[in-house]
C-alpha positions as CSV (number, residue, x, y, z in Angstrom):
1,M,153.0,-45.3,-61.6
2,I,151.0,-48.3,-60.5
3,T,152.2,-51.5,-58.9
4,Q,150.6,-54.7,-60.1
5,L,151.0,-57.8,-58.1
6,L,149.8,-61.3,-58.9
7,Y,149.8,-64.2,-56.4
8,T,148.3,-67.6,-56.0
9,S,147.4,-69.6,-52.9
10,A,145.8,-72.8,-51.7
11,S,142.5,-72.4,-49.9
12,R,141.7,-74.1,-46.6
13,H,138.0,-74.4,-47.6
14,P,136.3,-75.7,-50.8
15,R,135.0,-73.2,-53.3
16,G,131.6,-71.9,-52.3
17,H,132.4,-71.8,-48.6
18,T,131.1,-68.8,-46.7
19,S,134.7,-67.6,-46.2
20,D,134.8,-66.8,-50.0
21,I,132.1,-64.2,-49.5
22,D,133.9,-62.8,-46.4
23,V,137.1,-62.4,-48.4
24,L,135.4,-60.7,-51.3
25,R,133.4,-58.3,-49.0
26,E,136.5,-57.4,-47.1
27,A,138.5,-56.8,-50.3
28,M,135.8,-54.6,-51.8
29,T,135.5,-52.4,-48.7
30,H,139.2,-52.1,-48.0
31,N,140.3,-51.7,-51.7
32,A,137.8,-49.0,-52.4
33,R,139.0,-47.0,-49.4
34,E,142.7,-47.5,-50.2
35,G,142.5,-47.0,-54.0
36,V,143.4,-50.6,-54.9
37,T,141.8,-52.3,-57.9
38,G,142.1,-56.0,-58.9
39,Y,140.5,-59.3,-59.5
40,L,140.1,-62.5,-57.5
41,L,139.7,-65.8,-59.3
42,R,138.7,-69.0,-57.4
43,D,139.0,-72.6,-58.5
44,E,138.3,-75.7,-56.5
45,D,141.6,-75.6,-54.7
46,G,142.6,-72.0,-54.3
47,F,142.9,-68.4,-55.4
48,C,144.6,-66.3,-58.0
49,Q,144.5,-62.6,-57.4
50,V,145.7,-59.4,-59.1
51,L,146.2,-56.3,-56.9
52,E,147.1,-52.9,-58.3
53,G,147.5,-49.5,-56.9
54,P,150.1,-47.3,-55.1
55,R,153.2,-49.4,-54.3
56,E,153.2,-48.9,-50.5
57,I,149.5,-49.8,-50.2
58,V,149.7,-52.9,-52.5
59,E,152.8,-54.2,-50.6
60,R,151.2,-53.7,-47.2
61,L,148.0,-55.3,-48.4
62,F,149.9,-58.3,-49.8
63,L,151.7,-58.8,-46.5
64,R,148.4,-58.9,-44.7
65,I,146.9,-61.3,-47.3
66,A,149.8,-63.6,-47.0
67,Q,149.1,-64.0,-43.2
68,D,145.4,-64.7,-43.7
69,L,144.6,-68.1,-42.2
70,R,141.9,-68.8,-44.8
71,H,144.6,-69.9,-47.3
72,F,148.2,-71.1,-47.4
73,D,151.1,-71.7,-49.8
74,V,150.9,-68.0,-51.0
75,V,153.2,-67.6,-54.0
76,L,154.1,-64.2,-55.4
77,R,154.0,-64.8,-59.2
78,M,154.5,-61.3,-60.5
79,R,155.3,-57.7,-59.3
80,R,155.7,-55.0,-61.8
81,T,155.2,-51.2,-62.3
82,V,152.9,-50.0,-65.1
83,A,151.7,-46.7,-66.3
84,E,148.0,-47.5,-66.0
85,R,145.7,-50.0,-64.3
86,G,144.5,-53.1,-66.0
87,F,141.4,-53.5,-63.7
88,L,140.1,-50.0,-63.5
89,G,136.6,-49.9,-62.0
90,W,137.1,-53.2,-60.1
91,S,137.7,-52.5,-56.4
92,M,137.7,-56.3,-56.4
93,G,136.1,-58.3,-59.2
94,Y,135.5,-62.0,-58.6
95,A,135.0,-65.1,-60.8
96,S,135.1,-68.8,-60.4
97,L,137.6,-70.4,-62.8
98,S,136.6,-73.1,-65.2
99,P,138.7,-76.3,-65.0
100,E,140.1,-75.3,-68.4
101,D,141.1,-71.8,-67.3
102,S,142.6,-73.2,-64.0
103,A,144.7,-75.8,-66.0
104,F,145.8,-73.0,-68.4
105,L,146.9,-70.7,-65.6
106,A,148.8,-73.5,-63.8
107,T,150.6,-74.4,-67.0
108,Q,151.5,-70.8,-67.6
109,F,152.8,-70.3,-64.0
110,A,155.1,-73.3,-64.5
111,E,156.6,-71.7,-67.6
112,G,158.2,-68.8,-65.7
113,E,158.1,-65.1,-66.4
114,G,156.8,-65.2,-69.9
115,G,154.1,-67.7,-68.8
116,V,153.1,-65.4,-65.9
117,L,152.5,-62.6,-68.4
118,L,150.3,-64.8,-70.5
119,A,148.4,-65.8,-67.3
120,F,148.0,-62.2,-66.4
121,N,146.5,-61.5,-69.8
122,R,144.1,-64.4,-69.5
123,I,142.9,-63.1,-66.1
124,G,142.2,-59.8,-67.8
125,Q,140.2,-61.7,-70.5
126,V,138.2,-63.6,-67.8
127,A,137.4,-60.3,-66.0
128,A,136.4,-58.6,-69.3
129,A,134.1,-61.5,-70.2
130,R,132.4,-61.3,-66.7
131,G,132.3,-57.5,-66.6
C-alpha cells in the first residue's frame, strides 16, 4: 500500500526565487533515492505538494519539509492509503499554478474532505497536462 499526503504552505519568497529551484532539485534527488513520487505546484504565495510512497518514508519526509525555513503555515490537507501511485514516474514534478487553478484549489480546500479530493484530482490533471 502507498501513502499519499497533500499539504499546502506559504512561501517566504516570491515565485521564481532561486529557492524554488533548490527545493525542486533537493526533492528530485531525495525522492528518487527514497522511492517517493509526487508533484509540487507553485503559485505567487506558496506551495501545494503531493507526496506518495512508503508510509514511514513519506511521514519522515513531511516532518522534514514542515521544518524547512523556506516556507511557513504548513497545513496537512490529506493523508490516505491507496493501492497504487497517482504520480508514477515523477520523482517530483513541478508546475506554476495559473491564478484560476490557484483560486480553484483554495476554494476546494475550504470545502473540507470532499473538496480536498477534488483538489487532488485537479493536481493530477495539471500534472498530466504538463507531462
